[in-house]
C-alpha positions as CSV (number, residue, x, y, z in Angstrom):
1,M,-59.9,50.4,21.7
2,E,-59.7,49.5,18.0
3,N,-59.6,45.7,18.0
4,K,-61.4,43.2,15.8
5,N,-62.4,41.1,18.8
6,L,-63.6,44.1,20.6
7,E,-65.8,45.1,17.6
8,R,-67.3,41.6,17.7
9,Y,-68.0,41.7,21.4
10,T,-69.3,45.2,21.1
11,R,-72.5,44.0,19.5
12,K,-73.4,42.1,22.6
13,I,-72.2,44.9,24.9
14,E,-74.5,47.4,23.1
15,R,-77.4,45.2,24.0
16,I,-76.7,45.4,27.7
17,P,-79.5,47.4,29.2
18,T,-79.0,50.7,30.9
19,I,-78.5,50.9,34.7
20,P,-81.6,51.2,36.9
21,V,-83.7,54.3,37.3
22,I,-82.2,55.3,40.7
23,S,-78.8,55.1,39.0
24,K,-79.9,57.5,36.3
25,E,-81.0,59.9,38.9
26,V,-77.7,59.6,40.7
27,L,-75.8,60.0,37.4
28,T,-77.8,63.2,36.8
29,L,-76.9,64.4,40.3
30,L,-73.3,63.5,39.7
31,S,-73.1,66.2,37.0
32,D,-74.9,68.8,39.1
33,E,-72.4,70.8,41.1
34,D,-75.1,72.5,43.1
35,V,-77.1,69.4,44.2
36,S,-78.4,69.8,47.7
37,I,-78.0,67.4,50.6
38,K,-81.8,67.2,50.8
39,K,-82.2,66.2,47.2
40,L,-79.5,63.5,47.4
41,A,-80.9,62.2,50.7
42,Q,-84.3,61.8,49.0
43,V,-82.8,59.7,46.3
44,I,-80.9,57.5,48.7
45,E,-83.9,57.0,51.0
46,K,-85.9,55.5,48.1
47,D,-84.0,52.3,48.6
48,Q,-83.8,51.0,52.2
49,S,-81.0,48.5,51.6
50,M,-79.0,51.3,50.0
51,T,-79.6,53.5,53.0
52,V,-78.4,50.8,55.4
53,R,-75.2,50.3,53.3
54,I,-74.5,54.0,53.1
55,L,-74.8,54.2,56.9
56,R,-72.4,51.3,57.3
57,M,-69.9,53.1,55.1
58,A,-70.2,56.3,57.1
59,N,-69.6,54.3,60.3
60,S,-66.5,52.7,58.9
61,A,-63.1,53.0,60.5
62,F,-61.9,54.4,57.2
63,Y,-63.6,57.7,58.1
64,G,-62.7,57.8,61.8
65,T,-66.0,58.9,63.1
66,L,-66.2,59.3,66.9
67,S,-70.0,59.0,67.3
68,R,-72.4,56.7,65.5
69,V,-73.8,58.0,62.3
70,S,-77.6,57.2,62.3
71,S,-79.1,59.4,59.6
72,I,-78.5,59.9,55.9
73,D,-78.1,63.7,56.4
74,H,-75.3,63.0,58.9
75,A,-73.7,60.4,56.5
76,L,-73.7,63.1,53.8
77,V,-71.7,65.4,56.0
78,I,-69.3,62.6,57.0
79,L,-68.7,61.2,53.5
80,G,-69.3,64.3,51.3
81,I,-71.8,64.6,48.5
82,A,-69.4,63.6,45.8
83,E,-68.3,60.4,47.6
84,I,-71.9,59.4,48.4
85,K,-72.8,59.7,44.7
86,S,-69.9,57.5,43.8
87,I,-70.9,54.9,46.3
88,L,-74.4,54.9,45.0
89,M,-73.2,54.4,41.4
90,A,-71.0,51.5,42.5
91,F,-74.0,49.9,44.4
92,S,-76.1,50.2,41.3
93,I,-73.4,48.6,39.2
94,R,-72.9,45.8,41.7
95,D,-76.7,45.1,41.8
96,F,-76.9,45.2,38.0
97,F,-74.2,42.6,37.6
98,R,-75.2,40.4,40.6
99,N,-76.2,37.2,38.7
100,A,-72.9,35.3,39.0
101,K,-72.9,31.9,37.2
102,G,-71.1,29.2,39.1
103,N,-68.3,29.5,41.6
104,S,-65.4,30.3,39.3
105,F,-65.1,33.9,40.5
106,D,-65.5,35.2,44.1
107,R,-67.6,38.4,43.8
108,N,-67.1,39.2,47.5
109,R,-63.3,39.1,47.0
110,F,-63.7,41.2,43.9
111,W,-65.7,43.9,45.7
112,K,-63.3,44.0,48.7
113,H,-60.5,44.8,46.2
114,A,-62.6,47.5,44.7
115,V,-63.5,49.1,48.0
116,I,-59.9,49.2,49.2
117,C,-58.7,50.5,45.8
118,S,-61.2,53.4,46.0
119,Q,-60.0,54.3,49.5
120,V,-56.3,54.0,48.5
121,A,-56.9,56.2,45.4
122,K,-58.5,58.9,47.6
123,Y,-55.6,58.6,50.1
124,L,-53.0,58.8,47.4
125,A,-54.5,62.0,46.0
126,R,-54.1,63.6,49.4
127,Y,-50.6,62.0,49.9
128,F,-49.3,63.4,46.6
129,K,-51.2,66.7,47.1
130,I,-53.2,66.2,43.9
131,P,-55.9,68.9,43.4
132,S,-59.4,67.6,44.4
133,D,-60.7,65.1,41.9
134,D,-64.0,63.5,42.8
135,T,-63.6,60.9,40.0
136,L,-60.8,59.0,41.6
137,F,-62.9,57.4,44.3
138,L,-65.6,56.3,41.8
139,T,-63.0,55.0,39.3
140,G,-61.3,53.1,42.2
141,L,-64.7,51.4,42.9
142,I,-65.5,50.4,39.3
143,H,-62.1,50.1,37.6
144,D,-62.4,46.3,37.2
145,M,-66.1,46.1,36.3
146,G,-65.2,44.6,33.0
147,K,-64.4,41.4,34.8
148,V,-68.0,41.1,36.0
149,V,-69.2,42.0,32.6
150,F,-67.2,39.1,31.2
151,D,-68.5,36.8,34.0
152,Q,-72.2,37.6,33.4
153,Y,-72.3,38.1,29.6
154,F,-69.4,36.1,28.3
155,H,-69.3,33.4,31.0
156,E,-67.8,30.5,29.1
157,E,-64.9,32.6,28.0
158,F,-64.5,34.1,31.5
159,V,-64.2,30.6,33.0
160,K,-61.3,30.0,30.6
161,I,-59.7,33.3,31.6
162,V,-60.0,32.4,35.3
163,D,-58.5,28.9,34.7
164,Y,-55.6,30.5,32.7
165,V,-54.9,32.9,35.6
166,N,-54.9,30.1,38.2
167,E,-52.9,27.8,36.0
168,H,-50.2,30.3,34.9
169,H,-50.4,32.7,37.8
170,S,-50.7,35.5,35.3
171,T,-52.4,38.8,35.4
172,F,-56.0,39.1,34.3
173,S,-55.0,41.2,31.3
174,E,-52.4,38.6,30.1
175,A,-55.0,35.8,30.4
176,E,-57.7,37.9,28.6
177,K,-55.4,38.7,25.7
178,Q,-54.5,35.0,25.4
179,V,-58.0,33.6,25.7
180,I,-60.2,36.2,23.8
181,G,-57.9,38.9,22.6
182,I,-59.6,41.8,24.5
183,T,-59.3,43.0,28.1
184,H,-61.6,43.9,31.0
185,Y,-60.6,47.6,30.8
186,Q,-61.5,47.8,27.1
187,V,-64.9,46.3,27.7
188,A,-65.5,48.4,30.8
189,A,-64.6,51.7,29.0
190,K,-66.9,50.8,26.1
191,L,-69.8,50.1,28.5
192,L,-69.2,53.2,30.6
193,Q,-69.2,55.3,27.4
194,Q,-72.5,53.7,26.5
195,W,-73.9,54.6,29.9
196,Q,-72.6,58.2,29.5
197,F,-70.3,58.2,32.5
198,P,-68.0,61.2,32.8
199,Q,-65.2,61.0,30.2
200,R,-62.5,61.3,32.9
201,V,-63.8,58.2,34.6
202,V,-64.0,56.3,31.3
203,M,-60.3,57.2,30.5
204,Q,-59.1,56.4,34.0
205,V,-60.7,53.0,33.8
206,F,-59.3,52.4,30.3
207,Y,-55.8,53.3,31.3
208,H,-55.6,52.0,34.8
209,H,-53.1,49.3,33.7
210,A,-51.1,51.6,31.4
211,P,-51.3,55.3,32.4
212,W,-48.3,56.1,30.2
213,H,-50.6,55.9,27.2
214,D,-53.0,58.5,28.6
215,K,-52.1,61.7,26.9
216,D,-54.9,63.8,28.5
217,E,-55.5,62.8,32.1
218,A,-52.4,61.0,33.0
219,V,-52.3,62.2,36.7
220,G,-55.6,60.6,37.5
221,S,-54.8,57.4,35.6
222,I,-51.5,57.1,37.5
223,I,-53.3,57.5,40.9
224,V,-55.7,54.7,40.0
225,Y,-52.9,52.6,38.6
226,L,-50.9,53.0,41.8
227,A,-54.0,52.4,44.0
228,N,-54.7,49.1,42.1
229,L,-51.0,48.0,42.5
230,L,-50.8,48.9,46.2
231,T,-54.1,47.2,47.0
232,K,-52.7,44.0,45.4
233,M,-49.4,44.4,47.3
234,A,-51.4,44.7,50.5
235,G,-52.9,41.2,49.8
236,Y,-56.2,42.1,48.2
237,T,-56.3,40.8,44.7
238,C,-59.4,40.0,42.7
239,L,-58.4,36.3,42.4
240,E,-56.3,34.3,44.7
241,G,-54.3,32.7,42.0
242,E,-53.3,35.8,40.0
243,K,-49.8,37.0,39.6
244,K,-48.3,38.5,42.8
245,I,-46.8,41.9,42.5
246,E,-43.5,42.1,44.2
247,L,-42.7,45.6,45.7
248,S,-39.0,45.3,44.9
249,Q,-39.7,44.3,41.3
250,F,-42.0,47.2,40.7
251,A,-39.7,49.7,42.5
252,S,-37.0,49.0,39.8
253,S,-39.4,48.8,36.8
254,K,-39.8,51.1,33.9
255,A,-43.4,51.7,35.1
256,M,-41.9,53.1,38.4
257,Q,-39.6,55.3,36.4
258,F,-42.5,56.7,34.5
259,V,-44.4,57.4,37.7
260,V,-41.5,59.3,39.2
261,K,-40.8,61.2,36.0
262,S,-44.4,62.3,36.0
263,G,-43.9,64.2,39.3
264,F,-44.7,61.6,41.9
265,D,-42.2,61.5,44.7
266,L,-42.0,57.7,45.2
267,D,-39.2,55.2,46.0
268,S,-38.9,51.7,47.4
269,S,-39.1,52.9,51.0
270,S,-42.1,55.1,50.6
271,L,-43.9,52.3,48.7
272,E,-43.3,49.9,51.6
273,K,-44.7,52.5,54.0
274,L,-47.8,53.0,51.9
275,V,-48.4,49.2,51.8
276,L,-48.1,49.0,55.6
277,Q,-50.4,51.9,56.1
278,I,-53.0,50.3,53.9
279,Q,-52.7,47.0,55.8
280,E,-53.1,48.9,59.1
281,F,-56.2,50.7,57.8
282,I,-57.8,47.4,56.8
283,A,-57.0,45.8,60.1
284,M,-58.8,48.7,61.9
285,E,-61.9,48.2,59.7
286,H,-62.8,44.7,61.0
287,D,-64.4,43.8,57.7
288,N,-67.3,46.4,58.1
289,V,-67.0,48.5,55.0
290,L,-65.3,45.6,53.1
291,S,-68.6,43.6,53.4
292,I,-71.0,46.3,52.1
293,F,-71.0,44.8,48.6
294,K,-71.3,41.2,49.9
295,T,-73.6,39.1,47.9
């Protein structure tokens, strides 16, 4: 992350306050492998709106529950403690960066992309038989948080970035480099380090566009990278005007070669099937879980 512009923006990032108290509690619990369901439920129940959103998540078609989930204890069983903690962290980040300025960026669309990406990351870990990694779901939820940091704290520059994306149908990263010289993933990684998030989450966020540069946790970074791509291929981008990712183009790319060489059994046919499965999953959801972050 050594970049002159990043150093300049770092001064302002370092003045961004810490996340709310309930988030600090959750962050502490996140690092406690022996946290009890009762303790976690107590933290959740301090916030009624958060309780409602957790229950909506537990009743989502993503989880295939047959009976209605009506208590936090039951939701903990359905979702699992690690996933609950990740959802709570994402809620807190969403609420922290809720003050959008103007209509240049659709936050609801942004969070739909994030929720789907988190579910796809979790699914891909099972699909590729990756050993359990509780960080993937959380990283999927917050991988693009640098975009809302830009929107809220560097709004004038962010408007220019959005305009560039829409005008040139570029990726966000390309637009960010052209307009201000730094990217959303650099800013997000810096802030997550500042907030003392798990190092694995920080690195997965930092490398989610280029996992081939991750020398320590490449498998996790590849999963989040693929989840992000597949979510976009399924039609859920952060911004309507951004560059469309063609499945056939990616299937013949150097990035795809890297993924396959890294031990992921993937080809054009399996990519297409994964995209269709994601679209079917979303169709079953009827916009329930996709609206839990709605502003």
